[in-house]
FIKOLZA-1660 file (N, C-alpha, C; in steps of 0.1 Angstrom, whole numbers, plus 5000, padded with zeros to 4 digits):
% residues 234
   i   px   py   pz ch aa at
   1 2627 1558 4738  A  X  N
   1 2619 1567 4747  A  X CA
   1 2626 1580 4747  A  X  C
   2 2618 1591 4743  A  X  N
   2 2624 1604 4743  A  X CA
   2 2628 1608 4758  A  X  C
   3 2638 1616 4759  A  X  N
   3 2643 1621 4771  A  X CA
   3 2635 1633 4776  A  X  C
   4 2633 1635 4789  A  X  N
   4 2625 1646 4794  A  X CA
   4 2632 1659 4792  A  X  C
   5 2624 1670 4793  A  X  N
   5 2629 1683 4791  A  X CA
   5 2639 1687 4802  A  X  C
   6 2636 1682 4814  A  X  N
   6 2645 1685 4826  A  X CA
   6 2658 1678 4824  A  X  C
   7 2658 1666 4819  A  X  N
   7 2670 1659 4816  A  X CA
   7 2679 1666 4806  A  X  C
   8 2672 1670 4795  A  X  N
   8 2679 1677 4784  A  X CA
   8 2685 1690 4789  A  X  C
   9 2677 1697 4797  A  X  N
   9 2682 1710 4803  A  X CA
   9 2694 1708 4811  A  X  C
  10 2694 1697 4819  A  X  N
  10 2706 1694 4828  A  X CA
  10 2718 1691 4820  A  X  C
  11 2716 1683 4809  A  X  N
  11 2727 1679 4800  A  X CA
  11 2732 1692 4793  A  X  C
  12 2723 1700 4789  A  X  N
  12 2728 1713 4782  A  X CA
  12 2737 1721 4791  A  X  C
  13 2733 1722 4804  A  X  N
  13 2741 1730 4814  A  X CA
  13 2754 1724 4816  A  X  C
  14 2755 1711 4816  A  X  N
  14 2768 1704 4818  A  X CA
  14 2777 1706 4805  A  X  C
  15 2771 1705 4794  A  X  N
  15 2778 1707 4781  A  X CA
  15 2783 1722 4780  A  X  C
  16 2775 1731 4783  A  X  N
  16 2779 1745 4782  A  X CA
  16 2791 1748 4792  A  X  C
  17 2789 1742 4804  A  X  N
  17 2800 1744 4814  A  X CA
  17 2813 1738 4809  A  X  C
  18 2812 1726 4804  A  X  N
  18 2824 1720 4799  A  X CA
  18 2830 1727 4787  A  X  C
  19 2822 1733 4779  A  X  N
  19 2827 1741 4767  A  X CA
  19 2835 1753 4772  A  X  C
  20 2829 1760 4782  A  X  N
  20 2836 1772 4788  A  X CA
  20 2849 1768 4794  A  X  C
  21 2850 1757 4801  A  X  N
  21 2862 1752 4807  A  X CA
  21 2873 1749 4797  A  X  C
  22 2869 1742 4786  A  X  N
  22 2878 1739 4776  A  X CA
  22 2884 1751 4769  A  X  C
  23 2875 1761 4766  A  X  N
  23 2880 1773 4759  A  X CA
  23 2889 1781 4768  A  X  C
  24 2886 1781 4781  A  X  N
  24 2895 1788 4791  A  X CA
  24 2908 1781 4792  A  X  C
  25 2908 1768 4792  A  X  N
  25 2920 1760 4793  A  X CA
  25 2929 1762 4781  A  X  C
  26 2923 1763 4770  A  X  N
  26 2931 1765 4757  A  X CA
  26 2938 1778 4758  A  X  C
  27 2931 1789 4762  A  X  N
  27 2937 1802 4763  A  X CA
  27 2949 1802 4773  A  X  C
  28 2947 1795 4785  A  X  N
  28 2957 1794 4795  A  X CA
  28 2969 1786 4789  A  X  C
  29 2967 1776 4782  A  X  N
  29 2978 1768 4776  A  X CA
  29 2986 1776 4767  A  X  C
  30 2980 1784 4758  A  X  N
  30 2987 1792 4749  A  X CA
  30 2995 1803 4756  A  X  C
  31 2989 1808 4767  A  X  N
  31 2995 1819 4775  A  X CA
  31 3007 1814 4782  A  X  C
  32 3008 1801 4786  A  X  N
  32 3019 1795 4793  A  X CA
  32 3031 1792 4785  A  X  C
  33 3031 1796 4772  A  X  N
  33 3043 1794 4764  A  X CA
  33 3042 1785 4753  A  X  C
  34 3030 1779 4750  A  X  N
  34 3029 1769 4739  A  X CA
  34 3032 1776 4725  A  X  C
  35 3029 1789 4724  A  X  N
  35 3031 1796 4712  A  X CA
  35 3045 1801 4710  A  X  C
  36 3053 1800 4721  A  X  N
  36 3067 1804 4720  A  X CA
  36 3075 1795 4712  A  X  C
  37 3086 1800 4706  A  X  N
  37 3094 1791 4698  A  X CA
  37 3104 1784 4707  A  X  C
  38 3110 1773 4702  A  X  N
  38 3119 1765 4710  A  X CA
  38 3131 1774 4714  A  X  C
  39 3135 1783 4705  A  X  N
  39 3146 1792 4708  A  X CA
  39 3143 1801 4720  A  X  C
  40 3131 1806 4721  A  X  N
  40 3127 1814 4733  A  X CA
  40 3126 1806 4745  A  X  C
  41 3122 1793 4744  A  X  N
  41 3121 1785 4756  A  X CA
  41 3134 1780 4762  A  X  C
  42 3144 1778 4753  A  X  N
  42 3157 1773 4757  A  X CA
  42 3168 1783 4758  A  X  C
  43 3166 1795 4752  A  X  N
  43 3177 1805 4751  A  X CA
  43 3188 1802 4742  A  X  C
  44 3187 1791 4734  A  X  N
  44 3197 1787 4724  A  X CA
  44 3193 1794 4711  A  X  C
  45 3203 1800 4704  A  X  N
  45 3201 1805 4691  A  X CA
  45 3198 1794 4681  A  X  C
  46 3204 1783 4683  A  X  N
  46 3201 1771 4674  A  X CA
  46 3204 1759 4681  A  X  C
  47 3197 1748 4679  A  X  N
  47 3199 1735 4685  A  X CA
  47 3204 1725 4675  A  X  C
  48 3208 1730 4663  A  X  N
  48 3212 1720 4652  A  X CA
  48 3225 1713 4657  A  X  C
  49 3234 1719 4663  A  X  N
  49 3247 1713 4666  A  X CA
  49 3247 1707 4680  A  X  C
  50 3235 1706 4686  A  X  N
  50 3234 1699 4700  A  X CA
  50 3229 1685 4698  A  X  C
  51 3233 1677 4708  A  X  N
  51 3228 1663 4708  A  X CA
  51 3213 1664 4712  A  X  C
  52 3204 1655 4707  A  X  N
  52 3190 1656 4710  A  X CA
  52 3188 1655 4725  A  X  C
  53 3197 1648 4732  A  X  N
  53 3195 1646 4747  A  X CA
  53 3196 1659 4754  A  X  C
  54 3203 1669 4748  A  X  N
  54 3205 1682 4755  A  X CA
  54 3192 1690 4756  A  X  C
  55 3182 1687 4747  A  X  N
  55 3169 1694 4748  A  X CA
  55 3158 1684 4750  A  X  C
  56 3162 1672 4756  A  X  N
  56 3152 1661 4757  A  X CA
  56 3140 1665 4766  A  X  C
  57 3143 1672 4777  A  X  N
  57 3132 1677 4786  A  X CA
  57 3123 1687 4779  A  X  C
  58 3129 1697 4773  A  X  N
  58 3121 1707 4766  A  X CA
  58 3112 1700 4755  A  X  C
  59 3118 1691 4747  A  X  N
  59 3111 1684 4737  A  X CA
  59 3099 1676 4742  A  X  C
  60 3102 1669 4753  A  X  N
  60 3091 1661 4759  A  X CA
  60 3079 1670 4763  A  X  C
  61 3083 1681 4770  A  X  N
  61 3072 1690 4775  A  X CA
  61 3064 1696 4764  A  X  C
  62 3071 1700 4753  A  X  N
  62 3064 1705 4741  A  X CA
  62 3055 1695 4735  A  X  C
  63 3060 1683 4733  A  X  N
  63 3052 1672 4727  A  X CA
  63 3040 1669 4736  A  X  C
  64 3042 1669 4749  A  X  N
  64 3031 1667 4758  A  X CA
  64 3020 1678 4758  A  X  C
  65 3025 1690 4757  A  X  N
  65 3015 1702 4756  A  X CA
  65 3007 1701 4743  A  X  C
  66 3014 1697 4732  A  X  N
  66 3007 1696 4719  A  X CA
  66 2997 1685 4719  A  X  C
  67 3000 1674 4726  A  X  N
  67 2991 1663 4727  A  X CA
  67 2979 1666 4735  A  X  C
  68 2981 1673 4746  A  X  N
  68 2970 1677 4755  A  X CA
  68 2961 1687 4748  A  X  C
  69 2967 1696 4740  A  X  N
  69 2959 1706 4732  A  X CA
  69 2951 1699 4722  A  X  C
  70 2956 1689 4715  A  X  N
  70 2949 1682 4705  A  X CA
  70 2937 1675 4711  A  X  C
  71 2939 1669 4723  A  X  N
  71 2929 1662 4730  A  X CA
  71 2918 1672 4734  A  X  C
  72 2922 1684 4739  A  X  N
  72 2912 1694 4743  A  X CA
  72 2904 1698 4730  A  X  C
  73 2910 1700 4719  A  X  N
  73 2903 1704 4707  A  X CA
  73 2893 1694 4703  A  X  C
  74 2897 1681 4703  A  X  N
  74 2888 1670 4699  A  X CA
  74 2876 1670 4709  A  X  C
  75 2878 1672 4722  A  X  N
  75 2867 1672 4731  A  X CA
  75 2858 1684 4729  A  X  C
  76 2864 1695 4726  A  X  N
  76 2856 1707 4723  A  X CA
  76 2847 1705 4711  A  X  C
  77 2852 1698 4701  A  X  N
  77 2844 1695 4689  A  X CA
  77 2832 1686 4692  A  X  C
  78 2834 1676 4701  A  X  N
  78 2824 1667 4705  A  X CA
  78 2813 1674 4713  A  X  C
  79 2817 1683 4722  A  X  N
  79 2808 1691 4730  A  X CA
  79 2799 1700 4721  A  X  C
  80 2806 1707 4712  A  X  N
  80 2798 1716 4703  A  X CA
  80 2789 1708 4694  A  X  C
  81 2793 1696 4690  A  X  N
  81 2784 1687 4682  A  X CA
  81 2772 1683 4690  A  X  C
  82 2774 1680 4703  A  X  N
  82 2762 1676 4711  A  X CA
  82 2753 1688 4713  A  X  C
  83 2758 1700 4715  A  X  N
  83 2750 1712 4717  A  X CA
  83 2742 1715 4704  A  X  C
  84 2748 1713 4692  A  X  N
  84 2741 1715 4680  A  X CA
  84 2730 1704 4678  A  X  C
  85 2732 1692 4683  A  X  N
  85 2722 1682 4682  A  X CA
  85 2710 1685 4691  A  X  C
  86 2713 1692 4702  A  X  N
  86 2701 1697 4710  A  X CA
  86 2693 1707 4703  A  X  C
  87 2699 1715 4695  A  X  N
  87 2692 1725 4688  A  X CA
  87 2683 1719 4677  A  X  C
  88 2688 1709 4670  A  X  N
  88 2680 1703 4659  A  X CA
  88 2671 1691 4664  A  X  C
  89 2672 1688 4677  A  X  N
  89 2663 1678 4683  A  X CA
  89 2668 1663 4681  A  X  C
  90 2681 1662 4677  A  X  N
  90 2686 1648 4675  A  X CA
  90 2695 1643 4687  A  X  C
  91 2695 1651 4697  A  X  N
  91 2704 1647 4709  A  X CA
  91 2697 1635 4715  A  X  C
  92 2706 1626 4719  A  X  N
  92 2701 1614 4726  A  X CA
  92 2698 1602 4716  A  X  C
  93 2700 1605 4703  A  X  N
  93 2697 1595 4693  A  X CA
  93 2710 1591 4686  A  X  C
  94 2713 1578 4685  A  X  N
  94 2725 1573 4679  A  X CA
  94 2726 1577 4664  A  X  C
  95 2736 1584 4660  A  X  N
  95 2737 1588 4646  A  X CA
  95 2740 1577 4637  A  X  C
  96 2744 1565 4642  A  X  N
  96 2747 1554 4634  A  X CA
  96 2735 1545 4631  A  X  C
  97 2727 1542 4641  A  X  N
  97 2716 1533 4640  A  X CA
  97 2702 1539 4642  A  X  C
  98 2702 1551 4648  A  X  N
  98 2690 1558 4651  A  X CA
  98 2683 1554 4664  A  X  C
  99 2689 1545 4672  A  X  N
  99 2683 1541 4684  A  X CA
  99 2685 1551 4695  A  X  C
 100 2676 1551 4705  A  X  N
 100 2678 1560 4716  A  X CA
 100 2690 1556 4725  A  X  C
 101 2698 1566 4729  A  X  N
 101 2709 1564 4737  A  X CA
 101 2704 1563 4752  A  X  C
 102 2707 1553 4759  A  X  N
 102 2703 1552 4773  A  X CA
 102 2706 1564 4782  A  X  C
 103 2698 1567 4791  A  X  N
 103 2700 1579 4800  A  X CA
 103 2713 1577 4808  A  X  C
 104 2716 1564 4812  A  X  N
 104 2728 1562 4820  A  X CA
 104 2741 1565 4812  A  X  C
 105 2740 1562 4799  A  X  N
 105 2752 1565 4791  A  X CA
 105 2754 1580 4789  A  X  C
 106 2743 1587 4787  A  X  N
 106 2744 1602 4786  A  X CA
 106 2748 1608 4799  A  X  C
 107 2744 1603 4810  A  X  N
 107 2749 1608 4823  A  X CA
 107 2764 1607 4824  A  X  C
 108 2769 1596 4819  A  X  N
 108 2784 1594 4820  A  X CA
 108 2791 1602 4809  A  X  C
 109 2785 1602 4797  A  X  N
 109 2792 1609 4786  A  X CA
 109 2781 1619 4779  A  X  C
 110 2780 1630 4784  A  X  N
 110 2770 1640 4779  A  X CA
 110 2772 1643 4764  A  X  C
 111 2785 1642 4760  A  X  N
 111 2788 1646 4746  A  X CA
 111 2787 1635 4736  A  X  C
 112 2783 1623 4740  A  X  N
 112 2783 1612 4731  A  X CA
 112 2772 1613 4721  A  X  C
 113 2775 1608 4708  A  X  N
 113 2764 1608 4698  A  X CA
 113 2762 1594 4693  A  X  C
 114 2767 1584 4700  A  X  N
 114 2766 1570 4696  A  X CA
 114 2761 1562 4708  A  X  C
 115 2754 1551 4705  A  X  N
 115 2750 1541 4715  A  X CA
 115 2762 1533 4717  A  X  C
 116 2762 1524 4727  A  X  N
 116 2773 1516 4731  A  X CA
 116 2778 1507 4720  A  X  C
 117 2768 1502 4712  A  X  N
 117 2771 1492 4702  A  X CA
 117 2778 1498 4690  A  X  C
 118 2776 1511 4688  A  X  N
 118 2782 1517 4676  A  X CA
 118 2792 1528 4679  A  X  C
 119 2796 1528 4692  A  X  N
 119 2806 1538 4696  A  X CA
 119 2820 1535 4689  A  X  C
 120 2826 1545 4684  A  X  N
 120 2839 1543 4677  A  X CA
 120 2849 1537 4687  A  X  C
 121 2857 1528 4682  A  X  N
 121 2867 1521 4691  A  X CA
 121 2881 1526 4687  A  X  C
 122 2888 1530 4697  A  X  N
 122 2902 1534 4695  A  X CA
 122 2911 1522 4692  A  X  C
 123 2918 1523 4681  A  X  N
 123 2926 1511 4677  A  X CA
 123 2940 1516 4675  A  X  C
 124 2949 1510 4682  A  X  N
 124 2963 1513 4682  A  X CA
 124 2970 1503 4672  A  X  C
 125 2975 1508 4661  A  X  N
 125 2981 1500 4651  A  X CA
 125 2996 1498 4655  A  X  C
 126 3000 1486 4654  A  X  N
 126 3014 1482 4656  A  X CA
 126 3022 1479 4643  A  X  C
 127 3015 1481 4632  A  X  N
 127 3022 1478 4619  A  X CA
 127 3029 1490 4614  A  X  C
 128 3039 1488 4607  A  X  N
 128 3047 1499 4601  A  X CA
 128 3042 1502 4587  A  X  C
 129 3042 1515 4584  A  X  N
 129 3037 1519 4570  A  X CA
 129 3047 1514 4560  A  X  C
 130 3041 1510 4548  A  X  N
 130 3049 1505 4537  A  X CA
 130 3059 1516 4532  A  X  C
 131 3055 1529 4534  A  X  N
 131 3064 1540 4530  A  X CA
 131 3077 1539 4538  A  X  C
 132 3077 1535 4550  A  X  N
 132 3089 1534 4558  A  X CA
 132 3099 1525 4552  A  X  C
 133 3095 1514 4545  A  X  N
 133 3104 1505 4540  A  X CA
 133 3112 1511 4528  A  X  C
 134 3107 1522 4523  A  X  N
 134 3114 1529 4511  A  X CA
 134 3124 1539 4516  A  X  C
 135 3123 1543 4529  A  X  N
 135 3132 1553 4534  A  X CA
 135 3146 1548 4535  A  X  C
 136 3156 1555 4530  A  X  N
 136 3170 1551 4531  A  X CA
 136 3175 1553 4545  A  X  C
 137 3187 1547 4548  A  X  N
 137 3193 1549 4561  A  X CA
 137 3198 1564 4562  A  X  C
 138 3201 1569 4574  A  X  N
 138 3206 1582 4575  A  X CA
 138 3217 1586 4564  A  X  C
 139 3215 1597 4558  A  X  N
 139 3223 1602 4547  A  X CA
 139 3223 1593 4535  A  X  C
 140 3213 1583 4534  A  X  N
 140 3213 1574 4523  A  X CA
 140 3210 1581 4510  A  X  C
 141 3203 1592 4510  A  X  N
 141 3200 1599 4498  A  X CA
 141 3211 1607 4493  A  X  C
 142 3220 1611 4502  A  X  N
 142 3231 1620 4498  A  X CA
 142 3245 1614 4500  A  X  C
 143 3245 1601 4505  A  X  N
 143 3258 1595 4507  A  X CA
 143 3262 1588 4494  A  X  C
 144 3273 1592 4488  A  X  N
 144 3277 1588 4475  A  X CA
 144 3290 1580 4475  A  X  C
 145 3293 1574 4487  A  X  N
 145 3305 1566 4488  A  X CA
 145 3306 1554 4479  A  X  C
 146 3294 1548 4476  A  X  N
 146 3293 1536 4468  A  X CA
 146 3294 1540 4453  A  X  C
 147 3293 1553 4450  A  X  N
 147 3293 1557 4436  A  X CA
 147 3306 1562 4431  A  X  C
 148 3317 1559 4439  A  X  N
 148 3330 1564 4435  A  X CA
 148 3331 1579 4434  A  X  C
 149 3323 1586 4442  A  X  N
 149 3322 1600 4442  A  X CA
 149 3331 1606 4452  A  X  C
 150 3340 1615 4448  A  X  N
 150 3350 1620 4458  A  X CA
 150 3346 1635 4462  A  X  C
 151 3335 1640 4458  A  X  N
 151 3331 1653 4462  A  X CA
 151 3324 1654 4476  A  X  C
 152 3319 1665 4479  A  X  N
 152 3313 1668 4492  A  X CA
 152 3298 1662 4492  A  X  C
 153 3295 1653 4501  A  X  N
 153 3282 1647 4502  A  X CA
 153 3276 1649 4516  A  X  C
 154 3265 1642 4518  A  X  N
 154 3258 1643 4531  A  X CA
 154 3266 1638 4542  A  X  C
 155 3273 1628 4540  A  X  N
 155 3281 1622 4551  A  X CA
 155 3292 1632 4555  A  X  C
 156 3298 1639 4546  A  X  N
 156 3308 1649 4549  A  X CA
 156 3302 1661 4557  A  X  C
 157 3289 1664 4553  A  X  N
 157 3282 1675 4561  A  X CA
 157 3280 1671 4575  A  X  C
 158 3277 1658 4577  A  X  N
 158 3275 1654 4591  A  X CA
 158 3288 1654 4599  A  X  C
 159 3299 1650 4593  A  X  N
 159 3311 1650 4600  A  X CA
 159 3316 1663 4604  A  X  C
 160 3313 1674 4596  A  X  N
 160 3316 1687 4600  A  X CA
 160 3308 1692 4612  A  X  C
 161 3295 1689 4612  A  X  N
 161 3287 1693 4623  A  X CA
 161 3290 1685 4635  A  X  C
 162 3294 1672 4633  A  X  N
 162 3297 1663 4645  A  X CA
 162 3309 1668 4653  A  X  C
 163 3318 1676 4647  A  X  N
 163 3329 1680 4654  A  X CA
 163 3326 1690 4665  A  X  C
 164 3314 1697 4664  A  X  N
 164 3311 1707 4673  A  X CA
 164 3303 1702 4685  A  X  C
 165 3301 1689 4685  A  X  N
 165 3294 1683 4697  A  X CA
 165 3286 1671 4694  A  X  C
 166 3288 1661 4702  A  X  N
 166 3279 1649 4701  A  X CA
 166 3281 1642 4715  A  X  C
 167 3274 1631 4716  A  X  N
 167 3274 1624 4729  A  X CA
 167 3285 1613 4730  A  X  C
 168 3294 1613 4721  A  X  N
 168 3305 1603 4721  A  X CA
 168 3316 1608 4730  A  X  C
 169 3324 1598 4734  A  X  N
 169 3336 1601 4742  A  X CA
 169 3346 1590 4739  A  X  C
 170 3359 1592 4742  A  X  N
 170 3368 1581 4740  A  X CA
 170 3364 1568 4747  A  X  C
 171 3357 1569 4758  A  X  N
 171 3353 1557 4766  A  X CA
 171 3343 1549 4758  A  X  C
 172 3335 1555 4749  A  X  N
 172 3325 1548 4741  A  X CA
 172 3329 1546 4727  A  X  C
 173 3341 1549 4723  A  X  N
 173 3345 1548 4709  A  X CA
 173 3347 1533 4706  A  X  C
 174 3345 1530 4693  A  X  N
 174 3347 1517 4689  A  X CA
 174 3362 1513 4690  A  X  C
 175 3371 1522 4687  A  X  N
 175 3385 1519 4689  A  X CA
 175 3390 1528 4701  A  X  C
 176 3393 1522 4713  A  X  N
 176 3396 1530 4724  A  X CA
 176 3408 1539 4721  A  X  C
 177 3408 1551 4727  A  X  N
 177 3419 1560 4725  A  X CA
 177 3418 1571 4736  A  X  C
 178 3427 1580 4736  A  X  N
 178 3427 1591 4745  A  X CA
 178 3425 1605 4739  A  X  C
 179 3420 1605 4727  A  X  N
 179 3417 1618 4720  A  X CA
 179 3403 1618 4715  A  X  C
 180 3397 1630 4716  A  X  N
 180 3384 1632 4711  A  X CA
 180 3384 1633 4696  A  X  C
 181 3395 1634 4690  A  X  N
 181 3396 1635 4675  A  X CA
 181 3393 1622 4669  A  X  C
 182 3393 1611 4677  A  X  N
 182 3391 1598 4671  A  X CA
 182 3378 1591 4674  A  X  C
 183 3368 1599 4679  A  X  N
 183 3355 1593 4683  A  X CA
 183 3344 1595 4673  A  X  C
 184 3347 1604 4663  A  X  N
 184 3336 1607 4653  A  X CA
 184 3335 1595 4643  A  X  C
 185 3325 1597 4635  A  X  N
 185 3323 1587 4624  A  X CA
 185 3334 1587 4614  A  X  C
 186 3340 1576 4611  A  X  N
 186 3351 1575 4602  A  X CA
 186 3362 1585 4605  A  X  C
 187 3365 1585 4618  A  X  N
 187 3375 1595 4622  A  X CA
 187 3389 1592 4617  A  X  C
 188 3391 1579 4613  A  X  N
 188 3404 1575 4608  A  X CA
 188 3407 1578 4594  A  X  C
 189 3397 1583 4587  A  X  N
 189 3399 1585 4572  A  X CA
 189 3407 1597 4570  A  X  C
 190 3413 1598 4558  A  X  N
 190 3422 1609 4554  A  X CA
 190 3413 1622 4552  A  X  C
 191 3415 1632 4560  A  X  N
 191 3407 1644 4560  A  X CA
 191 3415 1655 4553  A  X  C
 192 3411 1659 4541  A  X  N
 192 3418 1670 4534  A  X CA
 192 3430 1666 4526  A  X  C
 193 3433 1653 4526  A  X  N
 193 3444 1648 4518  A  X CA
 193 3441 1634 4513  A  X  C
 194 3449 1629 4504  A  X  N
 194 3447 1616 4498  A  X CA
 194 3459 1607 4503  A  X  C
 195 3471 1611 4501  A  X  N
 195 3482 1603 4506  A  X CA
 195 3487 1609 4519  A  X  C
 196 3492 1600 4528  A  X  N
 196 3497 1605 4541  A  X CA
 196 3508 1616 4540  A  X  C
 197 3516 1615 4529  A  X  N
 197 3527 1624 4527  A  X CA
 197 3522 1638 4526  A  X  C
 198 3510 1640 4521  A  X  N
 198 3504 1653 4518  A  X CA
 198 3500 1660 4531  A  X  C
 199 3499 1652 4542  A  X  N
 199 3494 1658 4555  A  X CA
 199 3505 1664 4563  A  X  C
 200 3518 1661 4561  A  X  N
 200 3528 1666 4569  A  X CA
 200 3539 1674 4561  A  X  C
 201 3538 1674 4548  A  X  N
 201 3548 1682 4540  A  X CA
 201 3541 1696 4537  A  X  C
 202 3548 1707 4540  A  X  N
 202 3542 1720 4538  A  X CA
 202 3553 1729 4532  A  X  C
 203 3548 1740 4526  A  X  N
 203 3557 1751 4521  A  X CA
 203 3552 1764 4526  A  X  C
 204 3560 1774 4524  A  X  N
 204 3556 1788 4528  A  X CA
 204 3548 1793 4516  A  X  C
 205 3544 1806 4517  A  X  N
 205 3535 1812 4508  A  X CA
 205 3541 1813 4494  A  X  C
 206 3555 1813 4494  A  X  N
 206 3562 1814 4481  A  X CA
 206 3564 1800 4475  A  X  C
 207 3562 1789 4483  A  X  N
 207 3564 1776 4478  A  X CA
 207 3579 1772 4477  A  X  C
 208 3587 1779 4483  A  X  N
 208 3602 1776 4482  A  X CA
 208 3607 1769 4495  A  X  C
 209 3602 1773 4507  A  X  N
 209 3607 1767 4519  A  X CA
 209 3599 1755 4523  A  X  C
 210 3604 1744 4523  A  X  N
 210 3597 1731 4526  A  X CA
 210 3599 1728 4541  A  X  C
 211 3588 1725 4548  A  X  N
 211 3589 1721 4562  A  X CA
 211 3581 1709 4564  A  X  C
 212 3583 1703 4576  A  X  N
 212 3577 1690 4579  A  X CA
 212 3568 1693 4592  A  X  C
 213 3556 1689 4591  A  X  N
 213 3547 1690 4603  A  X CA
 213 3547 1676 4609  A  X  C
 214 3552 1676 4621  A  X  N
 214 3553 1662 4628  A  X CA
 214 3540 1659 4635  A  X  C
 215 3531 1655 4627  A  X  N
 215 3518 1651 4632  A  X CA
 215 3517 1635 4633  A  X  C
 216 3505 1630 4635  A  X  N
 216 3503 1616 4637  A  X CA
 216 3507 1608 4624  A  X  C
 217 3503 1614 4613  A  X  N
 217 3506 1607 4600  A  X CA
 217 3521 1607 4598  A  X  C
 218 3528 1617 4602  A  X  N
 218 3542 1617 4600  A  X CA
 218 3549 1606 4608  A  X  C
 219 3544 1605 4621  A  X  N
 219 3550 1595 4630  A  X CA
 219 3548 1581 4624  A  X  C
 220 3536 1578 4620  A  X  N
 220 3533 1565 4614  A  X CA
 220 3541 1563 4601  A  X  C
 221 3543 1573 4594  A  X  N
 221 3550 1572 4581  A  X CA
 221 3565 1568 4584  A  X  C
 222 3571 1574 4594  A  X  N
 222 3584 1571 4598  A  X CA
 222 3586 1558 4604  A  X  C
 223 3576 1554 4613  A  X  N
 223 3576 1541 4620  A  X CA
 223 3575 1529 4610  A  X  C
 224 3569 1532 4599  A  X  N
 224 3567 1521 4589  A  X CA
 224 3579 1520 4579  A  X  C
 225 3589 1529 4582  A  X  N
 225 3601 1528 4574  A  X CA
 225 3599 1534 4560  A  X  C
 226 3589 1541 4557  A  X  N
 226 3587 1546 4544  A  X CA
 226 3594 1559 4541  A  X  C
 227 3598 1566 4552  A  X  N
 227 3605 1579 4550  A  X CA
 227 3620 1577 4553  A  X  C
 228 3627 1588 4551  A  X  N
 228 3642 1588 4553  A  X CA
 228 3645 1598 4564  A  X  C
 229 3656 1596 4570  A  X  N
 229 3660 1605 4581  A  X CA
 229 3663 1619 4577  A  X  C
 230 3663 1622 4564  A  X  N
 230 3666 1635 4559  A  X CA
 230 3655 1645 4564  A  X  C
 231 3643 1639 4565  A  X  N
 231 3632 1648 4569  A  X CA
 231 3634 1653 4583  A  X  C
 232 3642 1646 4591  A  X  N
 232 3644 1650 4605  A  X CA
 232 3653 1662 4606  A  X  C
 233 3661 1665 4596  A  X  N
 233 3670 1676 4596  A  X CA
 233 3662 1690 4596  A  X  C
 234 3650 1690 4591  A  X  N
 234 3642 1702 4591  A  X CA
 234 3637 1705 4605  A  X  C
% end
């Protein structure tokens, strides 16, 4: 049963009003800072060396704003589609089966183009994409420890950045300690040297004056009885 002209006019008025509200809301959202960069919002020159929790609030608000904007854009598309259907005379007819859409449904959803039987259903998938099974673990593509590679790789890059800040502390370290130097990933590995001896023996610029740097490796070296007391004379 075709809808009356008065009903169509009333629906047109509601759709036009909703369209104007959506367009105004979009402008206000952009004006409120959605177009600003994260640097402008936080005042940080870079967030690369910060823990994600440091910008958790800003990230959540940005994601929420983007989600709301996407929802507004989708609603605007539906409203414009309904107005276009009024122009070509197909408004109130299901585009799937051609049946008349009940007046009650149009009253509740003026922008709908489907009857209740053929309305698209939102489906939330809980399955993981097959592509995710092919993704390596963090630094998997650049970690070459298993290839007997001794050069600089992705894991080394992370260790350098990690020194400038992370969420770890001695209280949460796998091996309890009192120093922040031991809470990073593989903090106990030799950094910049191969043999412990290389970490505490040093020379001057000419290479003639030999000195001993009494660091942690030196103390362990002496405690294990591998060194001689001659080193103490320096």
